[in-house]
C-alpha positions in Angstrom: 38.9 83.8 115.1 40.9 87.2 116.0 42.8 87.2 112.5 39.2 87.1 111.0 38.1 90.2 113.5 41.4 92.0 112.6 40.3 91.6 108.5 36.5 92.4 109.2 37.4 95.8 111.1 40.2 96.3 108.1 37.6 95.7 105.5 35.1 98.1 107.6 37.6 101.2 108.3 38.5 101.1 104.5 35.0 100.6 103.4 34.4 103.8 105.8 37.3 105.7 104.7 35.9 105.4 101.4 32.4 106.4 102.2 33.7 109.5 103.8 36.0 110.1 100.9 33.2 109.6 98.5 30.1 111.2 100.5 31.9 114.1 102.2 35.2 115.6 101.1 34.6 114.9 97.1 31.6 116.8 97.4 33.2 119.6 99.5 36.0 119.8 96.8 33.4 119.8 94.0 31.3 122.7 95.8 34.8 124.1 96.1 35.5 123.9 92.7 32.1 125.2 91.4 32.5 128.3 93.4 35.7 129.2 92.2 34.5 129.0 88.6 31.7 131.1 89.6 33.9 133.6 90.9 35.9 133.6 87.9 32.7 133.7 85.7 32.0 136.7 87.4 35.2 138.6 86.8 34.7 137.9 83.4 31.0 139.6 83.8 32.3 142.3 85.9 34.7 143.4 82.6 31.9 143.6 80.4 29.6 145.3 82.9 32.3 148.1 83.1 32.4 148.1 79.6 35.9 147.1 79.0 34.8 144.5 77.2 31.5 143.9 74.9 29.3 141.2 75.6 29.1 140.4 72.1 32.9 140.0 72.0 34.1 136.6 70.8 36.8 136.2 73.8 34.0 137.1 76.1 31.4 134.8 74.4 34.3 132.0 73.9 35.2 132.3 77.9 31.5 132.4 79.0 30.7 129.0 77.2 33.7 127.4 78.6 32.5 128.8 82.1 29.1 127.6 81.6 30.6 123.9 80.2 32.7 123.6 82.7 30.0 124.4 85.7 27.5 122.0 84.3 29.8 119.3 84.0 31.9 119.8 86.6 30.8 116.7 88.4 32.3 114.7 85.0 35.8 116.0 85.6 37.4 113.0 86.8 40.9 111.1 85.9 38.8 108.3 84.3 37.0 111.0 82.2 40.4 112.3 81.5 41.3 109.5 80.1 38.5 108.8 77.8 38.6 112.5 76.5 42.5 111.7 75.6 41.2 108.9 73.8 38.8 110.4 72.0 40.9 113.4 71.0 43.3 111.0 69.6 40.4 109.5 67.5 39.2 112.4 66.5 42.9 113.6 65.3 43.4 110.7 63.5 40.3 111.0 61.5 41.0 115.1 60.7 37.8 115.9 62.7 39.5 117.4 65.8 38.9 121.2 66.8 41.4 122.2 69.3 38.9 124.8 71.2 41.6 126.0 73.4 43.5 127.1 70.6 40.4 128.9 68.9 39.8 130.7 72.7 43.4 131.8 73.1 43.3 133.0 69.6 39.8 134.9 70.2 41.3 136.3 73.5 44.3 137.9 71.5 42.1 139.6 69.0 40.3 141.2 72.1 41.1 145.0 73.1 44.4 145.2 74.4 43.4 146.8 77.7 42.0 143.7 78.9 44.2 141.0 77.3 45.8 140.3 80.1 42.8 140.1 82.4 41.4 137.7 80.1 44.6 135.4 80.0 44.7 135.8 83.5 41.1 134.3 83.9 41.8 131.7 81.5 45.1 130.4 83.4 43.3 130.4 87.1 40.6 128.2 85.1 43.4 126.0 83.8 44.6 125.6 87.3 41.4 125.2 88.8 40.7 122.3 86.6 44.2 120.6 86.9 43.3 121.0 90.7 40.1 119.7 90.8 40.9 117.1 88.4 43.7 115.8 90.8 42.1 115.9 94.1 38.9 114.3 92.5 40.2 111.1 92.0 42.3 108.9 94.6 44.4 107.3 91.9 44.8 110.8 90.0 45.8 112.1 93.6 48.6 109.5 94.0 49.7 110.3 90.5 49.6 114.1 91.4 51.5 113.5 94.6 54.6 111.8 93.0 54.1 114.7 90.2 54.4 117.3 92.5 57.8 116.0 94.2 59.4 115.8 90.7 58.2 119.0 89.7 59.5 120.4 92.9 63.0 118.7 92.5 62.6 119.9 88.5 62.4 116.7 87.1 59.5 117.5 85.1 57.9 120.6 83.9 54.4 122.0 84.3 51.8 120.4 81.9 48.8 122.1 84.3 47.6 123.6 81.0 48.0 120.5 79.0 46.2 118.4 81.4 43.3 120.9 81.9 42.8 121.4 78.2 41.7 117.7 77.3 38.5 118.7 80.0 38.0 122.4 79.1 37.6 121.5 75.0 35.0 118.6 76.1 33.2 121.0 78.7 33.1 123.5 75.9 32.3 121.4 73.3 29.1 120.0 74.8 28.1 123.3 76.0 28.7 124.9 72.4 26.5 122.3 71.2 23.8 123.0 73.7 23.7 126.8 72.9 25.1 127.2 69.3 24.5 131.0 69.5 27.1 131.5 72.2 29.7 129.5 70.6 29.5 131.4 67.5 
């Protein structure tokens, strides 16, 4: 009788912790992620507003499309979505239908005026970091894998793969947003 009570209390405790994670902390992290993306998008807007870059510049439009896609689909940035995106990218590469949106954004930034290139790169780099961070903390499984990765990173066993990890998700968000607003991505 006592073992059934212990088992029931353990199951209820695990369910309660999962509920707190899923309905509480995870939503707070999503809000934090979106808020930081809005701040980065505002930094980009301030560059254009001050006249340092044109609103019609391809680098500005590409980054804005990326931000709009990430903001719109932030709730879909998960470990499972990451794995499915990798699978779809692999299929697209085999079918010669793959478009590397991150390389296109980098190219557009390299063609931007020299005085704002560094700022645009730092905005994009912070975006990579935020996507990787949110992807890491939005999934319990990825959080565990991320913890092991961080320990290995501190020990210099592995190198930083933040850009590669976020590039998959960013590419999906950019593609979806550019399909929705083709005039912005052109």
